[in-house]
Residue, then its C-alpha position, 0 to 999 in steps of 0.5 A: m500500500k502506497r503512503m502519502q508523501f508530502s513535500s514539506p514535513t510541516l504540511p501535514y500539520l498545516f492540514l490538521l491545524p483548522q480541525m485542532a483549532v476548532i477543537f481547542i477553541f470550542f472544547y478544550w478552552p471552555s472546559v478549562q474555563a469551566v473547571k476554573s469557574s467551578f472553584f469560584l463564586e462569580d458575579p453574573f456580570g463578570f465584575s468580581s469573583s471570590f474563591v470558594g474551593l470545593d463549596n460548589y461541588r459540596a452544595i451540588l452533591e448534598s442537594a436532594e434536587y440534584r440527586s433526583i435529577a441525576g436519577f431521572t437522567a440515568i433512567f431517561t438515558a437508559l430508556v432512550t438508548f434501549f428503545s432507540l437501538s431496539l426499534g432501529l434494529l427492528f426496522a432495519v431487519k424488516a427493511d432488509a427483508v422488504i422486496r417491494g416498496g423498499s425505497t419508500y419504506k426506507t425514505l419514510l424512516i430516514s426522513v425523520y433524521a433531518i428534523a432538528p431536536p427543537v422542531a422534534g420537541l415542538i412536533g411532540m408537543m403537538f402530538f401530546d397537546q391537551h386539546i388537539g393531541p392524538f396521543v392524548r385522545f388515544a390514551a383517554l380511551f384507556g382511561w389515562d388522562m395525560k397532562i403533559g407539562l403538569n404531571y411529572f410521569d406524563t411529561a417524562f413519558a412524552m420526553v422519552v417517546v419524542s427522544v426515541w422517535k428522533q433517534i430511531p432513523y440514525n440507528f436505522i441507517f447504520f444498522l441497515s448498512g451493517l445488514q447489507g454488508i453481511p455476505v449472502s454466503v454467510r446468510e445461506a450457510a446460516a439458513l442451512d444450519c438452522r431453521s429458526g429465523f430468530r436463532r439465526f439472527w441471534t447467533v449469526i447476524l447479531p454478532l456480525l453487527a456487534p461493531t455497529a451496535f457498539f458504535l451506536l451504543v456510544i452515540n446513543i448514550t451521548y445523544s440521550l445525555f446532551d443532544t436531547f437538550g432541545i427536546v427537553d427545552v421545548m417540552v418543559k419551557d414555561k410549564a410548571a416547576n415540577n417537570p422532569i429535566t436532565l442534568v445538562y438542562k439543569v446546567y443551563m437553568d442554573g447558569f443562564r436563568g439562575n445566574d449561578l455561574g460557579g454552580s453550573s460550572a461545577q455541574s458541567v465538570i461533574l457531567m464531564i467526569v461521568v461521561f469520561v467514566l462511561t466512555v472508559f467503561q464502554f471501551r475497556f469492558l464492552e469492547r472486549r465482546v466486540h469482534y471486528n473480523 
């Protein structure tokens, strides 16, 4: 295999410079500033600040409200990740078997991915609206009086449904590509060895999709923790104060609405540590079960 040859030893670094500049400006520098601010009690207008050490972290960890939001975020992340991956895989398997109308079926599923999270939240609010929402009317047939924005459980249920609906197309695209990359000879050999379709899928197809599934697991956890901010913001904004929110939304609430810059910075640092630990756990333990060949 030929290797790229550059006329100057500094040219490769010049190609990397724009990307490294973006990473430094929009990730490393804000991260350093967040860590620094977490040890100070800052004026909202930036005129003064006083060093308080670990008081911001101590106040957060001792807060019952923060522990409650952290528990909801963990449950929310687990539910959104599980159902997004499961439904995305199910639709991909069905799409891979479709013979007639396959293009239409795939286009309808993929098109949702083009919707921005705030728009998805707005559409979700329309579906769960008290007056015109079809989901509310359907739930009323079973005696469920849904009150999105007023009832904690109902609002949490709507947030999970909309977040899953938004993420399914992304998982569908990758799972379908993985299924179409499995050789026909492997499928035929599996069909000869085992008559049960479910067993063939569980013992042959799913292990071959393990690299794709592992990648999507990391992406979906990140999506549930951070990218659902727009959905949560639209669905709980200007509603009663007892609505469920995620940790990343609490960082925004305390920092930009409560003007507690030091406390919100400490929360963002804790969230970074949690994500780092999850990432290490995933690549250290879960990736061992993934076979790339």
